[in-house]
C-alpha positions in Angstrom: 26.7 2.2 -12.2 24.3 -0.7 -12.7 20.6 -0.3 -11.9 18.4 -3.1 -10.4 15.0 -3.4 -8.9 16.7 -3.2 -5.5 18.1 0.2 -6.4 14.6 1.6 -6.8 13.3 -0.2 -3.7 15.8 1.8 -1.7 15.0 5.0 -3.5 11.2 4.6 -3.0 11.8 3.7 0.6 13.5 7.1 1.1 11.2 9.1 -1.1 8.2 7.7 0.8 9.2 10.0 3.7 8.5 13.1 1.7 6.0 15.5 3.2 2.4 15.7 1.9 -0.8 17.6 2.8 -2.4 15.8 5.8 0.3 13.1 5.3 -1.9 11.6 2.6 1.1 10.2 0.6 -0.7 10.3 -2.7 2.2 9.0 -4.9 2.2 5.5 -6.5 5.6 5.0 -8.1 6.8 2.1 -10.2 9.7 1.3 -12.5 8.3 1.4 -16.1 11.6 0.6 -17.9 15.0 -0.6 -16.7 18.4 -1.1 -18.2 21.9 -1.2 -16.8 22.5 2.5 -16.8 19.1 4.1 -17.4 15.6 3.8 -16.1 12.1 5.3 -16.5 9.7 5.8 -13.6 6.0 6.5 -13.6 4.4 8.2 -10.6 0.7 7.9 -10.5 -1.7 9.5 -8.0 -3.9 7.4 -5.8 -7.3 9.2 -6.1 -8.3 8.0 -2.6 -5.3 9.9 -1.2 -6.2 13.3 -2.7 -8.1 16.2 -1.1 -10.6 17.4 -3.9 -12.6 19.6 -1.5 -9.9 21.4 0.4 -7.4 21.3 -2.5 -9.6 22.2 -5.5 -6.7 23.4 -7.7 -4.5 20.5 -6.8 -1.9 22.9 -5.3 -1.1 20.6 -2.4 -1.1 17.5 -4.6 1.4 19.1 -6.9 3.6 20.3 -4.0 3.5 16.8 -2.4 4.5 15.1 -5.7 7.3 17.7 -6.0 8.6 16.9 -2.6 8.5 13.2 -3.5 10.5 13.8 -6.7 13.1 15.8 -4.8 13.4 13.2 -2.1 13.8 10.5 -4.8 16.5 12.6 -6.5 18.4 12.9 -3.3 18.1 9.1 -2.7 19.4 8.5 -6.3 22.4 10.7 -5.6 23.5 8.2 -2.9 23.2 5.5 -5.6 25.4 7.4 -8.1 22.4 8.4 -10.2 20.1 11.3 -10.9 16.8 12.3 -12.4 17.6 13.7 -15.8 14.1 14.7 -16.8 10.7 15.2 -15.2 7.5 15.3 -17.3 4.3 16.4 -15.6 1.3 15.1 -17.5 -2.3 15.9 -17.0 -3.7 18.7 -14.8 -5.5 19.0 -11.5 -6.1 15.8 -9.6 -5.5 13.8 -12.8 -1.8 14.7 -13.0 0.9 12.1 -13.1 4.7 12.1 -13.6 7.2 10.4 -15.9 10.8 10.5 -14.7 14.0 9.6 -16.6 16.9 8.4 -14.5 20.5 8.0 -15.5 23.7 7.0 -13.7 26.5 9.5 -13.1 29.4 7.2 -12.6 31.3 7.7 -9.4 29.3 9.5 -6.8 29.3 13.2 -7.4 30.6 12.9 -11.0 29.0 15.2 -13.5 27.4 17.1 -10.7 26.8 20.8 -11.1 26.2 23.5 -8.6 22.4 23.2 -8.9 19.5 22.2 -11.0 18.3 24.1 -14.0 15.2 24.2 -16.2 15.3 22.8 -19.8 13.1 23.6 -22.7 9.8 21.9 -23.4 7.4 20.4 -21.0 10.0 18.6 -18.8 12.3 19.7 -16.1 15.9 18.7 -16.9 18.3 18.1 -14.0 22.0 18.9 -13.7 22.8 17.6 -10.2 22.1 14.6 -7.9 20.7 16.3 -4.9 22.9 19.3 -4.4 24.6 17.8 -1.4 21.6 16.6 0.6 21.8 13.0 1.9 19.0 10.4 2.2 19.4 10.5 6.0 18.4 14.2 5.9 15.2 13.3 4.2 14.5 10.5 6.8 15.3 12.8 9.7 13.3 15.8 8.6 10.3 16.4 10.9 7.4 18.8 11.3 7.1 20.0 14.9 3.6 21.1 16.0 4.8 21.7 19.6 6.7 24.6 21.0 9.2 26.2 18.6 11.8 28.6 20.0 12.5 31.6 17.7 15.9 31.6 16.1 15.6 34.5 13.7 19.4 34.7 13.1 19.5 31.1 11.9 16.4 31.6 9.8 17.9 34.6 8.1 21.1 32.8 7.5 19.3 29.8 6.0 17.1 32.0 3.7 20.3 33.9 2.6 22.0 30.6 1.7 18.9 29.4 -0.1 18.7 32.7 -2.1 22.1 32.1 -3.5 20.6 29.2 -5.5 17.3 31.0 -5.5 14.5 28.6 -6.2 16.4 26.4 -8.5 13.5 24.5 -10.1 10.6 27.0 -10.1 10.5 28.8 -13.5 9.5 32.2 -12.0 10.5 34.0 -8.9 9.0 33.0 -5.6 7.8 35.8 -3.2 8.5 35.4 0.5 7.8 37.4 3.6 8.0 37.1 7.4 4.6 37.7 8.9 4.4 40.1 11.9 3.0 38.3 14.9 -0.1 40.5 15.4 -1.1 39.9 11.8 -0.4 36.2 12.1 -2.5 36.0 15.2 -5.5 37.7 13.5 -5.1 35.5 10.4 -5.0 32.4 12.5 -8.2 33.3 14.3 -10.0 33.7 11.0 -8.6 30.5 9.6 -9.5 28.4 12.7 -13.0 29.9 12.9 -13.6 28.9 9.3 -12.3 25.3 9.8 -15.7 23.9 10.7 -17.3 24.8 7.4 -18.2 23.9 4.8 -19.3 20.5 6.0 -17.7 18.7 3.1 -14.3 20.3 3.9 -14.6 19.3 7.5 -15.5 15.7 6.7 -12.5 15.5 4.3 -10.1 16.8 7.0 -11.6 14.4 9.7 -10.9 11.5 7.3 -7.2 12.1 7.8 -7.2 12.6 11.6 -5.7 9.6 13.4 -6.8 9.9 17.0 -7.3 6.3 17.8 -4.0 4.5 18.3 -5.7 1.1 18.1 -6.6 1.8 14.5 -4.1 0.3 12.1 -4.2 3.4 10.0 -2.6 5.3 12.9 0.7 3.7 11.9 0.4 4.3 8.2 -0.6 7.9 7.3 -2.7 10.9 8.3 -2.2 13.3 11.3 -1.8 11.4 14.5 -2.7 12.6 17.9 0.9 12.2 18.9 2.2 14.5 16.2 -0.6 17.0 16.9 0.4 17.0 20.6 -3.1 15.9 21.7 -3.2 14.1 25.0 -4.2 10.4 24.7 -7.4 10.8 26.8 -8.5 13.8 24.7 -7.6 12.0 21.5 -9.7 8.9 22.3 -12.7 11.1 23.2 -12.2 12.9 19.9 -12.0 9.7 18.0 -15.3 8.6 19.4 -16.9 11.9 18.3 -15.4 11.6 14.8 -16.7 8.0 14.5 -20.1 9.3 15.4 -20.0 11.7 12.5 -19.4 15.4 11.9 -22.9 16.3 13.1 -22.2 14.9 16.5 -18.8 16.6 16.5 -20.2 20.0 15.6 -23.0 19.7 18.1 -20.5 18.9 20.9 -18.1 21.7 19.8 -21.0 24.2 19.7 -22.5 23.1 23.0 -19.2 23.2 25.0 -17.5 26.1 23.3 -14.3 24.1 23.2 -13.3 25.5 19.8 -13.2 29.1 21.0 -10.6 28.1 23.7 -8.3 26.8 20.9 -8.3 30.1 19.0 -5.3 32.4 19.5 -6.2 35.5 21.5 -2.9 37.4 21.6 0.4 37.9 19.9 3.2 36.2 21.8 6.5 37.9 22.1 8.2 34.5 22.2 6.5 33.1 19.1 8.6 31.5 16.4 9.1 33.2 13.1 6.3 33.0 10.6 6.9 32.6 6.9 4.8 32.7 3.7 5.9 31.7 0.2 3.9 32.6 -2.8 3.9 32.6 -6.6 3.3 35.7 -8.6 -0.2 35.0 -10.0 -3.7 36.5 -9.8 -5.3 33.1 -8.8 -4.3 29.5 -8.2 -6.1 28.4 -11.3 -3.4 30.1 -13.3 -0.7 27.9 -12.0 0.0 24.7 -14.0 0.5 21.2 -12.5 4.2 21.4 -13.5 4.7 24.7 -11.6 3.3 23.2 -8.5 5.6 20.2 -8.8 8.6 22.5 -9.3 7.6 24.6 -6.2 7.3 21.4 -4.2 10.8 20.4 -5.0 12.1 23.8 -3.9 10.0 23.7 -0.7 11.6 20.4 0.4 15.1 21.8 -0.3 14.3 24.8 1.8 13.0 22.8 4.7 16.1 20.5 4.5 18.3 23.6 4.6 16.4 24.8 7.7 17.1 21.4 9.3 20.8 21.9 8.7 20.5 25.1 10.8 18.7 23.3 13.6 15.3 24.5 12.6 11.9 22.8 12.1 8.7 24.0 10.7 5.0 23.7 11.7 2.9 23.9 8.6 -0.2 26.2 8.9 -1.9 25.5 5.6 -5.3 26.7 6.8 -4.0 30.3 6.5 -3.5 30.0 2.8 -6.7 28.0 2.3 -9.0 30.6 4.0 -9.6 33.5 1.7 -9.5 36.2 4.3 -6.4 34.9 6.0 -4.7 34.5 2.6 -5.6 38.1 1.7 -3.9 39.3 4.9 -0.7 37.4 4.0 -0.8 38.9 0.5 -1.0 42.4 2.1 2.2 41.7 3.9 3.8 40.5 0.6 2.8 43.8 -1.1 4.8 45.8 1.4 7.8 45.1 -0.8 5.9 44.7 -4.1 2.9 47.1 -3.9 1.6 46.2 -7.4 2.1 42.4 -7.0 -0.5 39.7 -7.1 0.2 36.6 -5.1 -1.0 33.0 -4.5 0.4 31.8 -1.2 1.4 28.1 -1.4 3.3 27.5 1.8 2.7 29.0 5.3 4.6 27.8 8.3 6.1 28.7 11.6 9.8 28.0 12.0 12.1 27.7 15.0 14.1 25.4 17.1 12.3 22.5 18.7 12.0 22.8 22.5 12.1 19.1 23.1 11.8 15.7 21.4 9.5 15.6 18.4 7.2 12.6 17.7 7.6 11.2 14.2 4.7 10.8 11.8 4.2 7.4 10.1 4.5 6.4 6.5 3.2 3.6 4.3 6.8 2.6 3.4 7.3 1.5 7.1 5.0 -1.5 6.4 6.7 -2.3 3.1 10.2 -2.9 4.3 
């Protein structure tokens, strides 16, 4: 094949739809070297699009970059190319990536059954997306509305994924389905802790997009539409946020509205609840490269769910709140009593009950 700038414009346009924490889209990719059959890419991090308070170990940042890399690899597969090496440089919020790309001739040529890890500091690839198509990346959605449980489909998808079990992550990933009573209790603790510390609240509010007249509403962040917040409520919330977190907290405390949002019972019709974790004592023991690898696997899993008619609702607050995270780890220890775990992905999964509003991306304004 023959690479051109247009090749990577198409790749970046697809990869820009990768998921990221709070839809921050922290990646800044560019082509650093280009020849007819090979290319080098550099992916920097926009510091204004990171979450240093709520993501102190850059877990979510690494996962987001990993999702972007996997989405780019899938897009490259449609171009008859692949990522042949990923180098993760730096640590924490100072990480960045260098990617080597090569053509694979006719589409699907030189393709193996799945990716593998190579020696050294880079991840070496052996496939061009393992059968996923760019359209699947573009169509993938998070659904924060009603999800109908489809446990049989979930188990089938997990079984299929286990056959190529966590193809990028160097160590095994622990997973468990969380019983609804435990999920309900953990959610209450996590939501009750969401209003403190103040710095964390301010950081989260920065990425809420409740005012649909704000241009940022159509670029990034968590919109009222995707959060399923009615327009009138969203506009009132936008005014409170604009007035500052003090005003918001005073209103919440005075009206008691927050308590009405907390789960009070375990629903028999709730979707399935899933946690994924690495085998570590603490998140500080996980390298930037490992988070990127886990992010690649996470996107592949969610795309596989989509093939089974399933969507996820991400519930990151459960992993970010120490007490809730400990409850999730207790469930993981039911099958590994001596294990230590760092949850990195927590989500509900089921079939969407209706149409799902789509979040916005910066690449929409670049095409």
